[in-house]
N, C-alpha and C positions, 0 to 999 in steps of 0.2 A: 658706908656700904649698904645697899638696899637689901633688906631681908626678903627672901623670895619663898614661894610655896611650890613644892614639887609634887606632881601627880605621877604615880607609878602604876602602870597598867600591866596586869598579869593574867594569864589564862590557863597555863599548863604547869605541871610540877617542875619540868626542867627550867621554865622561866623563873619560878619561885627560887629554885636552887641557885641559879645564876644571878638573880637580883638580890639575893640575901646580903652579899657584901655591900651593895649600894644602900640598901635599907639600913643596915647597921652603921654605915658611915653617916647617914642622915641623923641617926640617933646620937652618935658620938659627937658630931659637930653641931648638934642642936639646930638642924635645918628642919623647917616645917614641911611635912609631907603627908600624903594620904594614899591608900592603896585602892585600886579598882580591880576586882576579880571578875573576869568575864564568865568563868565556868565553861571554858571551851572543851575540856576533857572530863572533868569531874565536877560533882556538885560542890558548892562552897562548904557544905557541912563536912564533907570529907577533907577538903583542903584546909579548913580551919584548924583541924587537929594537926595537920602537916605543918602549917605555919607555927603553931604553938611548939611543936617538937624542935623546930629550928630557932626558937626564941624570937620569933617575929610577931609584930602586932597584927590584929585582925584587919580585914579589909573594911573600909568605910562603906564601899558600895560592892555588892555582889549581884551580877546580872543573870546568872543561871541560864546562859544561852543554850548549853547542851550540844549534843551532836546534831549533824545535819550536813547538807551540801556546803561547799565552799562559799557559794553566794549567800545562802541562808545565814550561815554563821557570820560572815563578814558584814553583811548588810544589817543584821540585827544588832551586832556590836557597835557598828558605826553610828546608828541612830541613838543608842543609849549613851555611848561615851560622849557624843557631841553635846547632849543635854547636860551631862555632868560638867563638862568643860564650861558651858555657858553659865551654869549655876555657881561653880567654884572659882572660876577665873584663875587657875594656877599660872604661874609665870613660865613654867616649863613642864612638859610631860615626858616621861621616859618609857621606852619599850625595849624589849630585848629579844633578839633572834630573828625568827623567820616564819612565825605562825600566822594564822588568820587574825588572831588577837593583835599582833604587831601591826599588820597592815591596817586593820580597822582603827587602831589607836592613832596611827600616823595620818590616815585620811581625815579622821575627825579633827585632829589638830590643824591640818592644812586648811580645812573648811571653816575653822573657827578662829583663825589667826593666833593660834597658840604655838609657842616655840616647842619643837619636838627634838628629843635626843634619842639616838639609836645606839644602844649598847650592843656590841658585837657587829659593828657595821663593816661592810666591804667584803664579806665572804662571798665567793663565787664558785659554783660548779660548772658554769657555762652550759648547763642543761636546762633549757626552758620548758621541758616537759615536766619538771618538778615544780609543784605548786610553791614549795619553799623558796625556790630561786626567784620566782616572780614576786613573792612577798618581800623578800629582802631587797631586791633591786628597786621596787617602787618606793619602799620605805626610805632607802638611802637617798633617793632623789627628791624627797620632800623634807628631809631632816635638816635641822639647823646646826645640830651638834652630832658629829659622826665619830663615835668612840671605837676606833679600829683596834683589834687585838694585836695585830702584828704589822710590820712594814709591808708584807705581801698584800694584806687587805687594804692598806693605804694606797698602794700602787694600783690596785684594781679600781679604786674610786677615782684616782687621778686620771686614769685612762678613759674613764667614762665622763670626764669633764666636771667632776665635783670640785668646787672651789677649795683650794688647799687650806685656806684659813678656817674652814669649817671642820677639818679632819684632825683628830687627836689620837695619837698612838698611845694607848694606855695599858696594854696587856689585856688578859681575859679574866673576868671575875671567877671563872671556874677554878683558878689556882687557889684563891682564898677559900672557896667552898670546900674543895677537897682537903686542903690543909686543916681547916677548922673542924672538919667532921669525920675524917677517916678514923682517928683514934676513938672517937665517941661511938662510931659504928661497931668497933670491936667490942665495946662494952655493952651497947644496947641490943645487939643482934645475936641471936643464938642459932642462926640459920645453918651454919656449918654442922653443928651438933644435930640439929633437927634432920638434916639430909644425910647425916653420917658421912661427911666429906672431910678430907684432910687438905691442909693448905698446900697450894702448888701441885695438887694431884687431881684436878678436874679442869675441863674446858667449860667456858660460859658462852652460851649461844643466845642471840636475839635476832629477830627478823620481823619487821612490821611495815616496811615501806610499800606503798601501793604498787610501785613499778616492779617489785619483787613478788609480793604475795597475791596480787590480783591477777596474775597471769599463770596459767597452769604449768607451762613449760619451765618457767623460771622457778616456781615453787617446787616443782618436781626435781629440778636441778639442785636446789638447796638441800632437799631431803636426801638425795643420793650422795651429795658431797658430805653431809653429816654422817651418813652410813659408812662411807669409805674411811673417813677420819676416825670414827668410833671403833671400827673393826681393826684398824691398824694399831691405834694407840692403846686400846683396851683400858681406858679410864672413864670415869663418869662424864657424861655430857649433860650439863644442867641447862634447861631451857625454860625460862619464865615466859610462857607463850602468850602472845598478844591475842585478844579476842578476834581481831580481823583475820589473823593467820589461822587460828583454830577453826574458824568458820569456813575459810576457803579450802582447808585440807578436806573438810567434809564435802563441800560443794563440788570440788574437783575429783572426788572419789580417790583420794590419796592416802586413805587410812592404812593400807597395807604397807607402802614404802615408809610411812611414818612409824609404824610399829616395828619395822625391820631395822631401825637405827639401834645399834648395840649400846647397852648401858645408859640409855637415855633416861634422865630424870626430869619429867615435865612438871612444872609448878605453875600456879596461878601468878599473875603479875604481882610483883613484890613492892613493899614500901621502901622508902629511901634508905633506911638503915640496913635492912637485909640486903638490898641490891648493892649498896656500896661495899658491904663486907664481902659479898660474893665476888664482885669485880676485883677488889683489891687483893684477894687471895687466890685468884685463878692462875693457872699455868699459861692459858691462852684464851683470848676472847675472839669470837667470830661474830660479826655484827653488821647490820646495814645502818646503824645509827650514826648521826653526825657527831653528837656530843660525846659519845663513848670513844671516838677516836682521840679526842682531846684528853679525856679522863684517863684512858689507859696510858697515853703518852706521859702524863704527869705522874702516874702511879708506877711507871716502868713495867707495865704488863704488855707483852706482845699482842698486837691486834691484826686480824685479817678482816678487811672491809669487803662486804659482799655487794659491791657496786662497781660500776665501770668508771666512775668519776668521784671526786670529793671536793668539797668546799674547804677542806682542811689540808691543803697540799704540804703545809709545813711538817705534818706528821710523816709524810713520805720522805721528805728531805732529811729529817733526823733519823729515819729508819726505824721508827717505832711501829710502823703500819705498812701494809701492802694491800693493793687492790686485787681482788680475785673474781669479781662478778659472781655469777651463779652457775658457772660451769663446774661440774664435779671434779674433773681432773685439775683444773686451775686452783680450786679451793684446797684440794689435798696438797698440791705442790706449795701453795702459799703457806699452809700450816707448817709444813716441813721447813720452809725457808725461815719463817719467823721464830720457830722453836730453836733453830740453829744460831740465831743472832745473839750477840752479847747485849745485855741491857745497859749499855753504856751511854745512851743518848741523854742529852739535856733538853728539856722541853722548851719550846720557843714562845711561851704564852705570858711572859712577864714575871715580875718579882713579887707578886702577891699583894700589891698595893692599889689594884685597879679601882676598887670601890671608892677609896679615899681620893684618888686622882680625879675621878669623875665629879665628885661632889666639890672638890676644890675648884675645878673649872667653873661649875655652875654657881658656886658661892660668889665668885668674882664677876659674874654676869650681872650687869647693872640693870637689865630689864628694858633698856632702850632698843632701838632698831639697828644700832651699829653692830658690826661684826667685832668679835673680840680678838683682834689680831695679836695684841700683846700677850694675851693669855696663851694663844696658840703657839707663839714662838717660844715662850718659856716652858710650857708643858712638853712640847716635842723635843726639847733639849735634854729631857730625862732619858737615860739609857735603861732599857729593859732587857 
């Protein structure tokens, strides 16, 4: 069997969290790999500590791209990653999710004839106004290995004409990340004591998506919805506020409705351990995040999604989640609905072996130009 080298491209903390099981599988199975950190959201100096906390190795390359327009970020990363691929000549490169880092990594591979694997392939909201939807669609259509978390995501790919022999249903790496770290978060984080919160006696709020917070009417709707919910339930509403949201509340002159939300506890963006502890002990989560829909489903925490669509429809099917948009009345009704549901669902994201499955597939990749149909048939026979 040919030993291969794997390049893993990361740019945001959610990508680090979701790629952690793949990196750990590389270490356990003695697969040669190196990390590229684009610095899409944070400086590498900050994320180096984050990597260390998760027990992960440092990045070999850190690009420090920083914030900017979609074109600026994607173009800058594309140039730098392409050069790394020419210098290192990895056999396969892995990207995860739907960020500009993912698209840049995929395009760099396509232009340099490097095999590309997309972890969490096949997710679709069918809303092309979302930059994330464009990123994941384009990445899926240049990828050689598409690691779909569920059969729903596999069917999305098949409908778009992706070759079935390139698709592997592996589950989602977030299952391993949550299982591996939720108990550690209870030990490492003192956030509940710091905020004087009791378990199952507060709601957790997040809102950061451009389609919500960049439009005055929608942001105002969110604030009014939070006000109605806070007034009725009279328990703390904890909001780790995103800088973009905070800025737009000021720009749109919405400080008064913001201050009118009862029992609101606004905190700065939190680290991984604090946030995981807050989420895992909340009575209800209201969010426009994609990843939190999965995480709350796994943790059996009711979720209200502040969007009109989702690329995680499986959470709606198992009834761990409900769509509410930004209309205050719908938000209030959705909160009531979710709080009345029994937490009896089983999450649909696999058995917690996704990282190992992905590396097993790649280990048996010979490095030639043929498709690995035998591997595909065997791996897709695994029930998740």
